N, C-alpha and C positions, 0 to 999 in steps of 0.2 A: 795414140797421139791423132790428134784431129788437126788439121792446117787452118787458120782462119784466113789466109791468104788465096785471094781468087785471081792471082796475078796469072797472066798469061805468058809462059816463058818460053824465048827462044830456042832453038834448037841447034844455033851455030855453036856454040861451045862445045857439045857433044859431039859434032862433026869433025871440030878440032881436035877432039880428045880421042875418036876413032880413027882418024887419017895418020895420027904420031903413035897411038898405042891400040890396035883392033881388039887386043886382049882386055882392053881397060874395065872395069865393073861400072857401065853407065848408069845402072840403076844406082848405085852409092853415090856416083857425082851427082845424079840430078836429086837424090832424098838430101844430101847436106847442102846443095845450094838452095833447095827450097826452104829447110829449117835454118839455115843461115838467114835468109831472109825474113822469115819469121821473127827471129831474134831479134834482128835490127828494125823492124817494125815495132816491136814491143818495148826495146830499149829507148826507142825514140832519138837516139843520137843521129844525127847525120852522117850518113855513107851512102856513097853512090850504089844505088842497086844494081844498076847494070855490071858495074864493075863487081861487086860482090858476087852475084851470079856467075859471071865468067870465070872468078878465082877460084868459087867454090866446086864448080865443074871440074876446074884443071887443077887442083890443088895437089893430086897425088900422078901427075902427068910424069915426074921425074922415076917413076916405078916401072916405066915403060918395057925394061930389060928386066926385072925383078920378079914376076909373076912365079917364077917357078919357087923363090922363098915364100911368097905368100900362102903356096899351096902345102908346104911341108907340114906334116902331121907332128911334128914336135917342136920344143922351142928353139930358135936359131943361136947358130954358132956366135963366138964372137965377130968374128971376119963377116959373118952372114947379116949380123946386126948392124955391123959399122958399114956394110953396104947400101943396107936398109935406111939407114939414119941418114945418110947421103942423098935421099931422093927429093928433101926440100931444096937443096940448094941446085941438083942437076935441073930438076921441074922449074925454077926462078929462070934459070938460063935458057930454058927451051921455049918458056912462055916470052921470054923477051925477045929472042930471036926469031920465030915464027909469027909472033902477033905484033910484037912493037908496044908492049902496054908499057905505061908509065913506071918510072920508079917505086913510088907508092904500092902500085897495084902488084908488081914484081914482090915486093917486100912481103905482100901478103902470102905469096905462096912459098918463100924463104922461110917465113916464120912460123907456119902453121902447128909446127909441134914444139914451140916454146911452151914454158911454163910460167903459170903467174908468179910461182917462186922461185923462178930463176934456175931451174933443174932440167929444163930442157934443152933442146938442140935445133938449129945447127951453132947458135951464139950465145945459149945460157942467160938471153934477156930475161928481165921481171917487170911484173908490173905492167903498168901504162907504158913503158917504153918498147913494148909489143906493139906493133901496129894494130888499131881496133879492128881492121878486116880479119887480121890472123886469129884474133882472139876470139871473135865470132866464130868463124870456120872451125877453130879448136874443139868448141863444144861440140856443133853439128856432126864434125867427123867421129869424133868419139863417140857419142850416141848412137850413130848409125851402125859404126864399127861393132859397138856391142851387142846391138840387137841383130846384127845378121848372123847367119851359120858361119863358121870355119872350119878349115879340116882338122884342127885341133879342138874345136869345143862348138857345141850348138849356142845359137844366138840366145842371149838374155830375154827375158819378158820386159817389155817397156818401162813397168814399175820399177824393175830392179836396175836396170840401166839409168832410168830417171834417178833414183834413189844415189846410185855411184856420183851422176854427176852433180847432185847437189851435195854431197858431202866433197867433192872434192873444189868447192867453192874456197877462193883464198889461197890454194896451193898449187892445184893445175890449174884451176880457172878464174879469170876475173870475177869477182863476186858480185860485182853489179850485173854483169851479162848472165851470170847464174840466177839470179833474181828473175831477169827477164825471162830466162826459160823453164823457170820454175812457173811463173805466171802464166805462160804459154801452154805450157803441159799439164796444168792443174785440173 
């Protein structure tokens, strides 16, 4: 996938990420941030690009003490899954405390694992009740996670990951944002 954006992105959010989580995957953070900005640009809905970049870089900050779980070569146990699913809440609290972001921006971190059909977490929000920034980051996060190698599976090819995202339009992802992703990755 090629990025049509030529925006030079500031390093500060990555410095924040590294300060609070030296083991964080900064590459994932930057790729999610760039794809989020590109989706927002194609979608055309007004969203503060600086806030979107900041939150996309810091969306997984709540995983700071969970890296051991991400490296397991097996499915998570129910207790491990519960700990992992608490990371958006923890990350939102961390972002608010050390950067002092606004409530809407904090909500993007908190809700980036909500699903358009209401079956996500932490609150089971659905549709456009999920903040726009969180809906954008969700697509970019999943796409990058799928195309990245994990201890329990190799990364998917870009076409396979793209097809998955498109297939999840209206269930996992906002169908309008998924269309922007489709146009971006055509």
